[in-house]
Structure formats: structure tokens, C-alpha cells
C-alpha positions in Angstrom: 96.2 -2.4 -30.4 92.5 -1.9 -29.7 90.2 -0.3 -32.2 90.1 3.1 -30.4 93.9 3.3 -30.1 94.3 2.2 -33.8 91.8 4.9 -34.9 93.7 7.6 -32.9 97.0 6.5 -34.4 95.7 6.7 -37.9 94.0 10.1 -37.3 97.1 11.5 -35.7 99.2 10.4 -38.7 96.8 12.0 -41.1 96.7 15.2 -39.1 100.5 15.4 -38.7 100.9 15.4 -42.5 98.1 17.9 -43.0 95.4 15.6 -44.3 92.4 17.6 -45.5 88.7 17.1 -44.4 89.4 14.1 -42.2 86.1 12.3 -41.4 85.5 9.2 -39.4 82.5 6.9 -39.2 81.6 4.2 -36.7 80.3 1.5 -39.0 80.0 -1.4 -36.5 76.2 -1.5 -36.9 76.3 -1.3 -40.7 78.9 -3.8 -41.8 80.8 -6.8 -40.5 83.9 -5.8 -42.6 85.3 -3.2 -40.2 84.4 -1.1 -37.1 85.7 2.3 -38.1 86.1 4.0 -41.5 88.3 7.1 -41.9 88.3 9.2 -45.0 90.8 12.0 -45.8 91.9 14.0 -48.8 95.4 14.9 -50.0 96.3 17.8 -52.3 98.1 15.7 -54.9 99.0 12.1 -55.8 102.3 12.6 -53.8 100.4 14.0 -50.8 97.9 11.1 -50.9 100.7 8.5 -51.0 102.6 10.3 -48.2 99.4 10.4 -46.0 98.8 6.7 -46.5 102.4 5.8 -45.9 102.3 7.8 -42.7 99.3 5.8 -41.5 101.1 2.6 -42.3 104.3 3.6 -40.6 102.5 4.9 -37.4 100.5 1.7 -37.1 103.5 -0.5 -37.6 105.3 1.5 -35.0 102.3 0.7 -32.7 102.6 -3.0 -33.5 99.9 -3.3 -36.2 100.8 -4.2 -39.7 98.2 -3.4 -42.3 96.3 -6.3 -43.8 96.6 -4.6 -47.2 97.3 -1.4 -49.0 95.8 -0.7 -52.4 96.2 2.1 -54.9 99.6 3.4 -53.9 101.0 3.4 -57.4 98.4 5.8 -58.8 98.0 7.9 -55.7 94.4 9.0 -56.5 92.8 6.7 -53.9 94.8 4.7 -51.4 93.0 2.3 -49.1 94.8 1.1 -46.0 93.1 -1.9 -44.4 94.0 -2.2 -40.7 91.3 -4.7 -39.9 89.1 -2.9 -37.4 89.9 0.4 -39.0 89.9 1.1 -42.8 91.5 4.3 -44.0 90.7 5.9 -47.4 93.0 8.7 -48.6 91.8 10.3 -51.8 92.3 13.3 -54.1 89.4 15.7 -53.7 87.9 15.0 -57.2 88.0 11.2 -56.6 86.4 11.7 -53.1 83.7 13.9 -54.6 83.0 11.4 -57.4 82.6 8.3 -55.2 81.0 10.2 -52.3 81.6 7.6 -49.6 80.4 9.9 -46.8 77.1 10.3 -48.6 76.8 6.5 -49.0 77.5 5.8 -45.3 75.2 8.6 -44.1 72.4 7.4 -46.3 72.9 3.9 -44.8 72.8 5.4 -41.3 69.7 7.5 -42.0 67.9 4.4 -43.4 68.8 2.4 -40.4 67.5 5.2 -38.1 64.2 5.4 -40.1 63.7 1.6 -39.8 64.3 1.5 -36.1 62.1 4.6 -35.6 59.3 3.0 -37.5 59.5 -0.2 -35.5 59.6 1.7 -32.2 56.3 3.4 -33.0 54.4 0.2 -33.6 
């Protein structure tokens, strides 16, 4: 499954189970670890686990087994590593504390400033 199809499969699984505040980032230019990062919230540990499980099942159905799944036992933050796509499902307080969106947007803004500064030279 190609990256775009894998991303859509994961997003659909999250939306189907009413994931909250689903956000995606294209991080190809920022890291060699993955191409797309998806972040979503669940309302409880059970909801977080169910969302992550839905992503895993949908991707397996599409022929892609996750490389790893971390955090399922606690259900506060579950990471599903699908290779080209990494999905983070978190409870809102955990998401707010770690602020992954802010981290990646700061990185993107820094990159834009650097390239903007070089273009004007």
C-alpha cells in the first residue's frame, strides 16, 4: 500500500470511531523516520485503545501490518508505526502536555525561515 493510501486508511479508521481533533503532518522534509504523522485524541483510555486498534485492523485488512504498536496497555498514548505513516492516539491531557503539533510546526517554521533567508542572499 502506498503512503497516500495508507494515510487515508488510517484517517478513515480514526474518523469512523469518532477520533477527536485529527491532524496530519507531511514530515518528509523534516525527518527520515517517516513521511506522514497523524495525531488524534480519544475521550478515555478505552477510546484511545479502540482508535489505535481500528487503525491496526484497517491497515492489516489493506495488507499492511504495523511495524510496532506501543502504549496499548495504559491507553494514554498509543503509537502505531506503519512505516511511512506513524499514528499517535492520545488522551487530550497527554496531547496537550507533549504538544507534538507545536513541535512539528516550530520545525516547519524554522525550515521556512532558513530557506527564506537563503533565497534573499
